[in-house]
C-alpha positions, -999 to +999 in steps of 0.1 A: +000+000+000+028+024+008+043+020-027+009+027-043+006+059-021+041+070-031+032+064-068+000+084-065+018+113-047+045+113-074+018+114-101+001+143-083+034+162-081+039+157-118+005+171-126+010+200-103+045+208-117+030+209-152+002+232-140+028+255-123+049+258-154+018+265-176+003+292-153+037+308-147+045+311-184+010+326-190+016+352-163+050+362-176+045+360-213+007+359-219+005+391-240+037+383-259+024+348-268-008+362-282+013+387-302+034+359-316+003+339-327-014+370-342+017+380-362+019+346-380-016+348-394-006+352-431+019+324-435+009+287-428+045+277-421+049+306-396+015+296-381+028+260-377+060+272-360+042+297-338+018+270-325+048+247-319+068+274-300+039+286-279+028+251-270+064+241-261+066+271-237+031+264-221+036+226-222-001+223-230-019+221-263-051+227-244-039+262-232-027+270-267-061+259-281-079+282-257-058+312-268-062+304-305-099+297-303-106+331-288-086+347-315-109+331-340-139+343-321-125+378-322-120+376-359-082+380-358-077+350-380-097+323-398-104+288-387-081+271-412-051+291-399-060+281-363-061+244-372-026+247-387-014+263-355-030+235-334-011+209-355+021+227-346+010+229-310+006+191-308+042+186-321+054+212-296+040+193-266+054+161-280+089+176-283+087+187-246+076+151-237+107+138-255+129+163-235+115+153-202+118+116-210+156+120-208+172+113-174+171+148-158+168+137-122+202+153-114+188+186-125+158+187-103+175+198-070+193+227-089+160+238-105+140+237-073+167+256-052+173+282-079+135+287-085+127+291-048+156+316-042+145+337-073+108+335-063+113+345-026+137+373-035+115+388-063+079+380-054+065+412-067+081+414-101+086+394-133+117+376-120+096+361-092+072+347-118+101+332-137+112+316-104+078+300-103+083+285-137+117+271-127+102+255-096+076+239-117+103+224-140+121+211-110+090+195-096+083+178-129+118+163-131+117+153-094+082+137-099+095+115-128+124+103-106+100+095-077+077+076-101+106+054-111+116+048-075+080+040-065+074+015-094+106-005-088+092-026-059+058-028-076+072-047-105+079-077-082+045-075-065+021-104-073-008-081-068+004-057-094+010-085-118-025-098-113-039-063-118-020-060-151-035-093-162-070-078-160-062-047-180-081-048-213-062-062-243-085-044-267-067-014-280-099+006-283-106+003-246-070+013-238-075+044-259-106+053-240-088+047-207-059+070-218-084+097-228-103+095-195-070+098-175-060+128-196-092+146-190-091+139-152-055+150-149-060+180-172-026+173-189-018+150-218+019+157-212+018+143-177-001+111-188+024+105-216+054+109-193+037+087-167+030+059-192+066+061-205+080+058-170+057+029-161+067+011-194+104+016-187+099+002-152+082-029-167+049-021-150+033-017-184+041-037-215+048-016-247+016-025-265-005-014-234+016+018-232+011+027-269-027+023-265-027+046-235-006+072-254-031+072-283-058+078-257-038+107-242-038+123-276-075+118-280-080+131-245-061+163-252-085+171-280-115+161-258-102+183-230-100+214-251-135+209-264-149+203-229-132+234-216-148+256-244-181+237-247-201+267-235-183+293-256-199+309-286-201+288-318-173+305-336-150+299-306-159+261-306-147+256-342-110+251-333-115+226-304-140+207-325-115+206-355-087+196-331-107+168-316-117+156-351-081+155-362-071+135-331-100+111-335-091+105-372-054+100-362-062+074-335-086+055-358-059+053-385-031+045-361-048+016-342-043-010-370-005-003-370+002-002-333+010-039-332+039-033-356+055-007-335+072-029-308+094-044-336+111-010-340+116-003-303+152-017-301+162+006-329+147+036-311+164+026-278+197+022-296+194+060-304+190+067-267+153+076-270+123+063-252+101+043-275+068+054-259+075+091-261+091+087-296+058+070-308+039+100-293+061+124-313+060+104-345+022+101-343+018+139-341+044+147-367+027+122-391-007+136-383+006+171-391+020+160-425-011+141-434-037+167-424-021+201-430-033+199-466-070+197-456-070+225-430-084+250-456-112+227-466-120+215-431-119+250-417-145+261-442-167+231-432-164+241-396-174+277-404-206+263-420-214+239-392-208+265-365-217+298-380-211+330-360-240+339-338-259+370-350-261+397-323-288+423-322-265+451-313-230+443-327-216+477-317-225+474-281-212+439-277-176+434-264-154+420-291-120+414-274-129+406-238-121+370-230-135+353-199-109+325-200-082+352-195-094+363-161-070+339-143-040+355-161-038+393-153-015+401-182-038+385-207-069+401-191-053+436-192-043+431-229-078+421-238-093+451-219-069+475-236-079+461-271-116+464-261-111+500-250-095+509-283-123+491-302-150+509-283-133+543-288 
């Protein structure tokens, strides 16, 4: 029981560290991130790179989707451009997962100590917020190390082996499990890293891990849609398109998952984790396959979810974003744009 509690605590620490980094980056660079996305509106390649960069910083394609969706709702750019950015955002979070899959346990004490010192000494300025980000990175690397330590004795437990025997062998059910775990944890990055560590510790077999990773990808699309479910129709276009892309990708990938373990030794010989590498390859392949249909699919989404007609367009706020209230820099930027619009 103690080992299970240690594992649950380490998982909670990983989720919290991811949340700390995401909120810290939004507080420090929220306005700048929006400016980067808005400036890349005319070039699809720039849009792809902008989505990749912003999502890498936020370590969350869901947070990136919320920013991009509200841009579409405000008319800053069209749905097809937003879908290209979301494809880049998925690759960005996959790259961050690949970075964290490396053995960075030696770095966690340095990050935590440095972050705490910077945060305590500069609580009322930007440096303090950067300290919060560094603390979050340290907590993530520490949590991954703790997960490894907690799972070592569990691999020899008869109870754990019996539990693994009852896990579904149906890939479809594994995908659903991964999606549910992602929605509950509010982080696909945390779930992918967790699955990778459990697979490396021999708690999960590689086929089980790959099914859960596909589910984490589907869950990231589902999470963004649930978050913006009550938003206006034009704002819901991007999360619906993102979820559709993820669903199509999972459906197409399921028949080929059984072939992936054969290539695991090659990936490991390169010093890479096969689970996280599969996650990155899946999103890169999805980007290459679907970037050509973003224009067509964006137009379909515009038809399916037309902009709501408002009786008094002039009196309606255009740039105010309720989802930005938790991030002062974003909220102030929205208020400034709205003031200029009303003037």
